[in-house]
N, CA, C and O atoms as a MOPAC input file, in Angstrom:
PM7 MOZYME 1SCF
protein

 N    -18.93000 1     6.30300 1    -7.84700 1
 C    -17.99100 1     5.53700 1    -7.01700 1
 C    -16.98100 1     4.81600 1    -7.91000 1
 O    -15.77500 1     4.85900 1    -7.66700 1
 N    -17.49400 1     4.15800 1    -8.93900 1
 C    -16.61000 1     3.42200 1    -9.84400 1
 C    -15.68200 1     4.38400 1   -10.58000 1
 O    -14.50300 1     4.10000 1   -10.79200 1
 N    -16.24900 1     5.53700 1   -10.96600 1
 C    -15.45600 1     6.52000 1   -11.70400 1
 C    -14.31200 1     7.04500 1   -10.83400 1
 O    -13.19800 1     7.24700 1   -11.31600 1
 N    -14.59800 1     7.26400 1    -9.55000 1
 C    -13.58100 1     7.76400 1    -8.62900 1
 C    -12.45200 1     6.74500 1    -8.48200 1
 O    -11.27600 1     7.10900 1    -8.48000 1
 N    -12.81800 1     5.46500 1    -8.35900 1
 C    -11.81500 1     4.40400 1    -8.22700 1
 C    -10.96700 1     4.31900 1    -9.48400 1
 O     -9.75000 1     4.14600 1    -9.40900 1
 N    -11.61200 1     4.44100 1   -10.64200 1
 C    -10.88500 1     4.37800 1   -11.91200 1
 C     -9.90600 1     5.53300 1   -12.01700 1
 O     -8.78300 1     5.36200 1   -12.49000 1
 N    -10.33300 1     6.71200 1   -11.57300 1
 C     -9.46600 1     7.88800 1   -11.63100 1
 C     -8.23700 1     7.68600 1   -10.74000 1
 O     -7.12100 1     8.03400 1   -11.12600 1
 N     -8.44900 1     7.12400 1    -9.55100 1
 C     -7.32300 1     6.85900 1    -8.65500 1
 C     -6.37800 1     5.84800 1    -9.29200 1
 O     -5.15800 1     5.98200 1    -9.19300 1
 N     -6.94300 1     4.83600 1    -9.94500 1
 C     -6.12800 1     3.80600 1   -10.58700 1
 C     -5.29800 1     4.41300 1   -11.71100 1
 O     -4.12200 1     4.08500 1   -11.87000 1
 N     -5.91900 1     5.30600 1   -12.49400 1
 C     -5.19400 1     5.95900 1   -13.58700 1
 C     -4.05700 1     6.81500 1   -13.03800 1
 O     -2.96000 1     6.83000 1   -13.59800 1
 N     -4.32000 1     7.52900 1   -11.94000 1
 C     -3.27000 1     8.34700 1   -11.31400 1
 C     -2.13400 1     7.46700 1   -10.83600 1
 O     -0.96400 1     7.80600 1   -11.01500 1
 N     -2.47300 1     6.32900 1   -10.22300 1
 C     -1.45800 1     5.39900 1    -9.72200 1
 C     -0.59300 1     4.89000 1   -10.86700 1
 O      0.63100 1     4.83600 1   -10.74600 1
 N     -1.22900 1     4.51400 1   -11.98400 1
 C     -0.49000 1     4.02000 1   -13.15200 1
 C      0.40300 1     5.11400 1   -13.72600 1
 O      1.55400 1     4.85900 1   -14.08100 1
 N     -0.12800 1     6.32900 1   -13.81400 1
 C      0.64600 1     7.44300 1   -14.38300 1
 C      1.87800 1     7.73900 1   -13.52800 1
 O      2.97300 1     7.92900 1   -14.05800 1
 N      1.69800 1     7.77700 1   -12.20500 1
 C      2.81700 1     8.05700 1   -11.30200 1
 C      3.83200 1     6.91700 1   -11.35600 1
 O      5.03900 1     7.15800 1   -11.33800 1
 N      3.34600 1     5.67700 1   -11.42400 1
 C      4.23500 1     4.51600 1   -11.47600 1
 C      5.07200 1     4.54300 1   -12.74700 1
 O      6.27900 1     4.30200 1   -12.70400 1
 N      4.43500 1     4.83700 1   -13.88000 1
 C      5.15300 1     4.90500 1   -15.15700 1
 C      6.20100 1     6.01000 1   -15.11500 1
 O      7.32100 1     5.82700 1   -15.59200 1
 N      5.84000 1     7.15300 1   -14.54700 1
 C      6.78300 1     8.27400 1   -14.46100 1
 C      7.97600 1     7.89000 1   -13.58800 1
 O      9.11700 1     8.20500 1   -13.92400 1
 N      7.71900 1     7.21600 1   -12.47700 1
 C      8.80100 1     6.81000 1   -11.58000 1
 C      9.74300 1     5.83700 1   -12.27700 1
 O     10.96300 1     5.96300 1   -12.16900 1
 N      9.17700 1     4.86400 1   -12.99200 1
 C      9.99500 1     3.88000 1   -13.70800 1
 C     10.83300 1     4.56600 1   -14.77700 1
 O     12.00800 1     4.24600 1   -14.95500 1
 N     10.22300 1     5.51500 1   -15.49200 1
 C     10.94500 1     6.23500 1   -16.54400 1
 C     12.10600 1     7.02600 1   -15.95700 1
 O     13.21300 1     7.00400 1   -16.49500 1
 N     11.85200 1     7.73200 1   -14.84200 1
 C     12.90100 1     8.53200 1   -14.20200 1
 C     14.02100 1     7.62000 1   -13.70100 1
 O     15.20000 1     7.93500 1   -13.86200 1
 N     13.65200 1     6.49400 1   -13.09700 1
 C     14.66700 1     5.56200 1   -12.60500 1
 C     15.49900 1     5.03200 1   -13.76400 1
 O     16.71300 1     4.87600 1   -13.63900 1
 N     14.84900 1     4.75300 1   -14.89600 1
 C     15.56100 1     4.26400 1   -16.07400 1
 C     16.55100 1     5.29100 1   -16.59100 1
 O     17.68400 1     4.95200 1   -16.93300 1
 N     16.12600 1     6.54500 1   -16.65000 1
 C     17.00400 1     7.61900 1   -17.13600 1
 C     18.19100 1     7.79400 1   -16.19100 1
 O     19.32700 1     7.94400 1   -16.64300 1
 N     17.93500 1     7.77700 1   -14.88800 1
 C     19.00900 1     7.93000 1   -13.90100 1
 C     19.99300 1     6.76800 1   -14.01200 1
 O     21.20600 1     6.97500 1   -13.99100 1
 N     19.47400 1     5.55200 1   -14.12900 1
 C     20.34100 1     4.37800 1   -14.24800 1
 C     21.18500 1     4.46900 1   -15.51400 1
 O     22.36700 1     4.12700 1   -15.49600 1
 N     20.58800 1     4.92700 1   -16.61000 1
 C     21.30200 1     5.06900 1   -17.87500 1
 C     22.40300 1     6.11300 1   -17.74700 1
 O     23.51400 1     5.91000 1   -18.23900 1
 N     22.09900 1     7.23200 1   -17.08700 1
 C     23.08800 1     8.29800 1   -16.89800 1
 C     24.25200 1     7.80000 1   -16.04000 1
 O     25.41300 1     8.07000 1   -16.35000 1
 N     23.94500 1     7.07700 1   -14.96700 1
 C     24.99500 1     6.53500 1   -14.09800 1
 C     25.86900 1     5.56000 1   -14.88700 1
 O     27.09100 1     5.55400 1   -14.73800 1
 N     25.23700 1     4.73600 1   -15.72800 1
 C     25.97900 1     3.77300 1   -16.53400 1
 C     26.92800 1     4.50000 1   -17.48200 1
 O     28.06700 1     4.07400 1   -17.67500 1
 N     26.45400 1     5.60400 1   -18.07600 1
 C     27.30500 1     6.37700 1   -18.98700 1
 C     28.48800 1     6.96900 1   -18.23600 1
 O     29.61300 1     6.96100 1   -18.73600 1
 N     28.23200 1     7.48700 1   -17.03000 1
 C     29.30100 1     8.11600 1   -16.24700 1
 C     30.32300 1     7.06900 1   -15.80100 1
 O     31.53000 1     7.29700 1   -15.87900 1
 N     29.83000 1     5.92500 1   -15.33600 1
 C     30.72900 1     4.87600 1   -14.84200 1
 C     31.54400 1     4.28900 1   -15.98900 1
 O     32.75200 1     4.09000 1   -15.86100 1
 N     30.88300 1     4.01400 1   -17.10500 1
 C     31.58700 1     3.45900 1   -18.25900 1
 C     32.12100 1     4.59700 1   -19.10300 1
 O     32.75300 1     4.35900 1   -20.13300 1

């Protein structure tokens, strides 16, 4: 049970980090285009 919860937590962290990274790259690209 604990292992399953930990696995879900790791997946959540991994997806969250990926989303933040993608948003950062998109924001950086938009900044380059605008400026």
